[in-house]
C-alpha positions as a printed Julia matrix, in Angstrom:
122×3 Matrix{Float64}:
   0.01    0.02   -0.03
   1.1     3.55   -0.59
   2.57    3.54   -4.14
  -0.38    2.66   -6.36
  -3.25    1.96   -3.92
  -4.41    2.99   -0.48
  -4.61    0.46    2.36
  -8.22   -0.37    3.06
  -9.83   -2.35    5.87
 -13.33   -2.6     7.05
 -16.37   -4.74    7.62
 -18.56   -6.35    4.96
 -22.11   -7.19    5.93
 -24.15   -9.69    3.86
 -27.93   -9.87    3.87
 -29.42  -13.41    4.33
 -29.86  -14.07    0.57
 -26.66  -12.3    -0.51
 -23.68  -14.38   -1.76
 -21.34  -11.79   -3.21
 -20.23   -8.19   -2.49
 -18.0    -5.7    -4.19
 -15.39   -3.73   -2.3
 -13.63   -0.54   -3.37
  -9.91   -0.08   -3.09
  -8.75    3.43   -3.99
  -5.96    3.51   -6.59
  -3.41    6.27   -6.6
  -3.03    7.77  -10.08
   0.4     9.17  -10.9
   2.51    9.66  -14.02
   5.22    7.22  -13.03
   5.37    3.82  -14.76
   5.39    0.81  -12.54
   5.41   -2.81  -13.53
   2.29   -4.8   -12.9
   1.35   -4.54   -9.27
  -0.26   -7.32   -7.26
  -1.74   -7.38   -3.83
  -4.11   -9.66   -1.89
  -7.48   -9.05   -0.32
  -8.12  -11.29    2.63
 -11.41  -12.06    4.41
 -11.33  -13.27    8.01
 -13.19  -13.31   11.27
 -16.48  -14.3     9.68
 -19.54  -14.22   11.94
 -22.77  -16.12   11.36
 -21.41  -17.6     8.11
 -18.76  -19.92    6.82
 -15.85  -18.86    4.59
 -14.57  -21.56    2.3
 -10.81  -22.01    2.78
 -10.14  -21.34   -0.96
 -12.34  -18.2    -0.9
 -10.71  -16.24    1.93
  -8.04  -14.64   -0.29
  -8.24  -12.94   -3.61
  -5.34  -11.74   -5.79
  -5.79   -8.32   -7.35
  -3.66   -7.25  -10.31
  -3.32   -3.53  -11.19
  -2.19   -2.79  -14.71
  -0.44    0.57  -14.92
  -1.93    3.02  -17.47
   1.36    4.93  -17.78
   3.76    4.59  -20.69
   7.19    2.98  -20.23
   9.63    4.56  -19.53
   7.81    7.95  -19.41
   4.47    9.48  -20.5
   6.55   12.24  -22.18
   7.14    9.92  -25.16
   3.66    8.35  -25.43
   2.86    9.86  -28.85
   6.21    8.77  -30.42
   6.07    5.29  -28.97
   2.44    4.64  -29.97
   3.07    5.94  -33.49
   5.7     3.32  -34.15
   7.37    5.79  -36.48
  11.16    5.27  -36.59
  11.81    8.91  -37.46
   9.79   10.13  -34.52
  11.58    7.75  -32.12
  15.0     8.73  -33.6
  14.18   12.4   -32.93
  13.67   11.71  -29.24
  16.21    8.89  -29.0
  18.69   10.37  -26.5
  15.95   11.81  -24.23
  14.13    8.46  -24.42
  17.39    6.66  -23.41
  17.84    9.06  -20.46
  14.21    8.45  -19.38
  14.81    4.63  -19.55
  17.97    4.95  -17.43
  16.18    7.19  -14.92
  13.15    4.91  -14.73
  15.33    1.84  -14.23
  17.69    3.52  -11.72
  14.94    4.76   -9.46
  12.29    2.05   -9.82
  14.11   -1.27   -9.97
  15.17   -2.47   -6.52
  18.9    -2.7    -5.92
  19.86   -1.18   -9.35
  20.83    2.18   -7.88
  23.35    0.96   -5.27
  24.72   -1.8    -7.5
  25.3     0.68  -10.29
  27.14    3.03   -7.91
  29.29    0.17   -6.56
  30.2    -0.92  -10.12
  31.09    2.67  -11.09
  33.34    3.05   -8.05
  34.99   -0.39   -8.6
  35.62    0.5   -12.26
  37.49    3.61  -11.08
  39.94    1.43   -9.14
  41.44    0.29  -12.43
  42.3     3.86  -13.42
């Protein structure tokens, strides 16, 4: 919780003839691309009913609506035009490096360590 959705907890009440309910989980809309996000919804502490063991958890998949590596290049990427991509090539490369550096776990510190180790040979 916190990056793409807000933590939610609460109570769900079912009427006697009701077998299914929908719940709302608020998504956080931003302009940063993230890979597919998954989280689980868990039901517990049922009263006056029985939860099937296989029905107490549900996996939720959130597909990001942002363009990889940045929404700044959405038009050029969707067009598929080589000339348009070539025109933004270096900026697109920098956006890819920035997206990878800041969003992929461990890449930032590993890159810095490799850079410093490479300087030892100089």
